[in-house]
C-alpha positions in Angstrom: 0.0 0.0 0.0 1.3 3.4 -1.0 1.2 6.1 1.7 0.9 9.8 1.0 3.5 12.2 2.4 0.8 13.6 4.7 -0.1 10.1 6.0 3.6 9.5 6.8 4.1 12.9 8.4 1.1 12.4 10.6 2.2 8.9 11.5 5.7 10.1 12.4 4.3 12.8 14.6 1.8 10.5 16.3 4.5 7.9 17.0 3.0 5.2 14.8 5.9 2.8 14.6 4.5 1.1 11.5 4.4 4.4 9.6 7.8 5.5 11.0 9.2 2.3 9.5 7.5 3.0 6.2 9.0 6.5 6.1 12.5 5.1 6.7 12.0 2.5 4.0 11.0 5.4 1.7 14.1 7.4 2.6 16.3 4.3 2.0 14.8 3.6 -1.4 16.9 4.4 -4.5 13.9 4.7 -6.9 13.6 8.2 -8.3 9.9 8.6 -7.4 10.6 7.5 -3.9 13.5 9.9 -3.6 11.2 12.8 -4.6 8.6 11.9 -2.0 11.3 11.3 0.6 12.7 14.8 0.0 9.2 16.3 0.4 8.7 14.4 3.6 12.0 15.4 5.1 11.3 19.0 4.2 8.0 18.9 6.1 9.4 17.2 9.3 12.6 19.3 9.6 10.9 21.8 11.9 10.2 19.0 14.4 13.8 17.7 14.5 17.0 18.5 16.5 15.8 17.9 20.0 17.4 14.5 20.6 20.7 13.4 21.9 22.5 11.5 19.1 24.9 8.8 20.3 27.2 6.8 18.0 28.4 3.5 19.5 31.3 1.6 18.0 33.6 -1.2 18.9 35.3 -4.2 17.4 33.1 -7.3 16.8 32.6 -9.1 20.1 32.7 -5.9 22.2 29.1 -6.4 23.2 27.5 -3.5 21.3 24.0 -5.1 21.0 23.9 -6.1 24.7 25.1 -2.7 25.7 22.5 -0.9 23.6 19.7 -3.1 24.8 20.4 -2.5 28.5 21.5 1.1 28.1 18.4 1.8 26.1 16.2 0.3 28.9 18.1 2.4 31.4 17.3 5.6 29.4 13.7 4.6 29.2 13.5 4.1 32.9 14.5 7.7 33.2 11.4 8.8 31.3 13.0 9.0 27.8 12.1 7.5 24.5 14.9 5.6 22.6 15.4 4.9 18.9 18.1 2.4 17.9 19.5 2.5 14.4 21.5 -0.7 14.0 23.7 -0.8 10.9 24.5 -4.2 9.6 27.3 -4.9 7.1 26.1 -5.8 3.6 27.5 -8.6 1.6 30.1 -7.3 -1.0 28.7 -10.0 -3.3 24.9 -9.8 -3.3 24.5 -6.7 -1.2 22.3 -8.5 1.3 22.3 -8.1 5.1 21.2 -10.4 7.9 19.6 -7.5 9.9 19.6 -9.5 13.1 20.0 -6.8 15.6 16.3 -6.5 16.4 16.2 -10.2 17.5 19.4 -9.7 19.6 17.6 -6.8 21.5 14.5 -8.8 22.3 13.7 -7.2 25.7 14.3 -3.6 24.4 12.1 -4.4 21.4 9.2 -5.1 23.8 9.4 -1.6 25.3 6.6 0.8 24.2 9.1 3.7 24.2 11.7 2.0 22.1 12.0 1.8 18.3 14.6 -0.4 16.7 15.5 -0.2 13.0 18.1 -2.4 11.5 19.5 -1.0 8.2 22.0 -2.5 5.7 25.2 -0.5 5.1 24.8 -1.4 1.4 28.6 -1.1 0.9 28.6 2.5 2.3 31.8 3.2 4.2 32.1 4.8 7.6 30.3 2.3 9.7 26.9 3.7 8.8 24.4 3.6 5.9 24.2 6.5 3.4 20.8 7.5 4.8 21.5 7.1 8.5 21.4 10.9 9.0 18.0 11.2 7.3 16.6 8.2 9.2 17.8 9.9 12.4 15.8 13.0 11.5 12.6 10.9 11.1 13.2 9.4 14.6 13.7 12.9 16.1 10.5 14.1 14.5 8.7 11.1 16.1 9.8 12.4 19.5 12.6 10.0 20.4 14.9 11.7 23.0 17.9 9.4 22.4 19.0 8.1 19.1 21.5 5.3 19.5 23.4 4.4 16.3 25.2 1.1 16.4 27.9 1.0 13.7 29.0 -2.1 11.8 32.1 -2.4 13.9 34.7 -2.8 11.2 37.6 -0.6 12.4 39.2 2.3 10.5 36.1 3.7 8.8 34.1 3.8 12.0 35.1 7.4 12.7 32.6 8.7 10.1 29.8 8.0 12.6 31.2 10.9 14.7 30.2 13.2 11.8 26.5 12.6 12.4 26.3 12.3 16.2 26.7 14.4 19.4 28.5 11.8 21.4 30.9 9.1 20.1 31.1 6.1 22.5 33.8 3.5 22.0 33.3 0.0 23.6 36.5 -1.8 24.4 37.2 -5.3 25.7 40.3 -6.6 27.3 42.2 -9.6 26.1 41.9 -8.7 22.4 45.6 -8.9 21.8 46.8 -5.3 21.3 45.3 -3.3 24.1 45.9 0.0 22.2 44.5 -1.3 19.0 41.9 1.4 18.8 44.5 4.2 19.0 46.4 2.9 16.0 43.3 3.1 13.9 42.7 6.7 14.9 39.4 6.0 16.6 40.6 7.4 19.9 41.1 10.8 18.3 37.3 10.9 17.7 35.8 9.4 20.9 34.1 11.3 23.7 33.6 8.4 26.1 35.3 5.0 26.4 33.6 2.0 28.1 35.7 -1.1 28.8 33.0 -3.8 28.7 32.7 -7.3 30.0 34.6 -6.5 33.2 34.2 -9.2 36.0 36.0 -10.1 39.2 38.5 -12.4 37.5 39.7 -9.8 35.0 39.2 -6.6 37.1 42.9 -6.0 37.5 43.6 -6.5 33.8 40.8 -4.1 33.0 42.2 -1.5 35.4 45.6 -1.8 33.7 44.0 -1.4 30.3 42.2 1.7 31.6 45.5 3.2 32.8 47.1 2.5 29.4 44.2 4.2 27.6 44.3 7.2 29.8 48.0 7.7 29.3 47.5 7.4 25.5 44.7 9.9 25.5 47.0 12.4 27.2 49.0 12.5 24.0 45.9 13.1 21.8 44.7 16.7 21.2 41.5 17.4 23.0 38.5 17.1 20.7 36.4 19.3 22.9 38.0 22.0 25.1 37.7 21.3 28.9 36.6 17.7 28.3 38.8 14.9 29.4 37.6 11.7 27.8 36.5 9.4 30.6 37.5 5.7 30.5 34.9 3.7 32.4 34.7 0.1 33.5 31.7 -2.2 33.7 29.6 -5.0 32.3 26.6 -4.2 30.1 25.3 -7.7 30.6 25.0 -7.1 34.3 24.0 -3.4 34.1 27.2 -2.4 35.8 28.6 1.1 34.9 25.7 2.1 32.6 24.4 4.8 35.0 27.8 6.4 35.0 27.8 6.4 31.2 24.4 8.1 31.1 25.7 10.7 33.5 28.9 11.3 31.5 26.9 11.7 28.3 24.7 14.3 30.1 27.7 16.1 31.3 29.3 16.2 27.8 26.1 17.5 26.2 25.8 20.2 28.9 29.4 21.3 28.3 28.9 21.5 24.5 25.8 23.6 24.9 27.5 25.8 27.5 30.4 26.5 25.1 28.0 26.9 22.2 29.8 24.0 20.4 26.6 21.9 20.3 24.8 24.0 17.7 28.0 24.7 15.8 29.0 21.1 15.4 25.5 20.2 14.2 25.7 22.9 11.6 29.0 21.5 10.4 27.5 18.0 10.2 24.6 19.2 8.1 27.1 21.0 5.7 29.0 17.7 5.4 25.8 15.9 4.5 25.2 18.6 1.8 28.6 18.0 0.3 28.0 14.2 0.3 24.7 14.6 -1.5 26.1 17.1 -4.0 28.6 14.5 -5.1 25.9 11.8 -5.3 23.5 13.9 -7.4 26.2 15.2 -9.8 27.5 11.7 -10.5 24.0 10.3 -10.9 22.9 13.1 -13.3 26.0 12.8 -15.4 25.6 9.1 -15.7 22.0 9.5 -17.0 23.4 11.5 -20.0 24.2 9.0 -22.8 27.4 10.6 -24.0 28.6 11.2 -20.4 27.8 7.6 -19.5 29.9 6.3 -22.4 32.8 8.4 -21.3 32.3 7.2 -17.7 32.4 3.6 -18.8 35.5 4.2 -20.9 37.5 6.0 -18.2 36.3 3.4 -15.7 37.7 0.7 -18.0 41.0 2.6 -18.3 41.2 2.7 -14.6 40.4 -1.0 -14.1 43.0 -2.0 -16.7 45.5 0.5 -15.4 45.9 2.3 -18.7 46.6 5.1 -16.2 46.2 5.8 -12.5 42.5 5.5 -11.4 42.7 9.0 -9.8 44.0 10.4 -13.2 41.2 8.8 -15.1 38.6 10.2 -12.6 40.2 13.7 -13.1 40.1 13.4 -16.9 36.5 12.3 -16.8 35.3 15.2 -14.6 37.4 17.8 -16.4 35.9 16.7 -19.8 32.4 17.8 -18.7 33.1 20.4 -16.0 36.1 22.2 -17.4 36.1 26.0 -17.5 35.6 27.9 -20.7 
């Protein structure tokens, strides 16, 4: 059944989870007619967005992201808030499919009236998120969700892109993964706002404290992302709800600091500008490829790049200059 833009807008504002999901599906669609309707819908709901706390959550596979999000989400709900979870699943490089199993892994949170969980495929988009995660987040904000928790795919280097669409970047760490400073080498630690060492129990408590000390020392050598904010390194166990209250408190402190220094609004403005730049590139390339002569040139330069007739970046430059060169 096709829903009108007005139906979707009313459904979003009334908190109808079925229509919220339909709106997100519309935004994720690549069909031209769906894109037009999605743009109209987003334009109409923009005035109702911007009031949530956007939290990006990353960590290597096995760090316990789903368990953390489920129990942290329930904690947030217990404080009278509404929580939306955007769980990004890695897509197959072969058939582009995704398992989208996060909703089944968060069974208890999914039962909560004030929770909304949306698994989305990354569809090959780099950065640990999907290319429409930002727009999906706006829909959830317009629906009145106070906290938007974005669970990234957890693949490593490209994870830092999630910090470009969130207010708080939380890094989950586990001990015993080999290199205790693995995250620092990947540059993730330059972007984090809060670190949580998960799966800490009595038998590994001392090792966890040692890891925390190493991380704190390393963070001292990294330029501060936010003035007057020292990245906290917390210990706990998401499975047993240990340390989650402290994380909630630290997130609240961080948001308060950003608002006090007027960085909150400034960073969000910069994030929207980055989304503009991303979509400019997308639309220019798509429009150029729809032109028959341009598409032929695109295919030829792409072939030259694939067979190394010349360097791929050179072929890309030649292609763009052919159609966008100055008079």
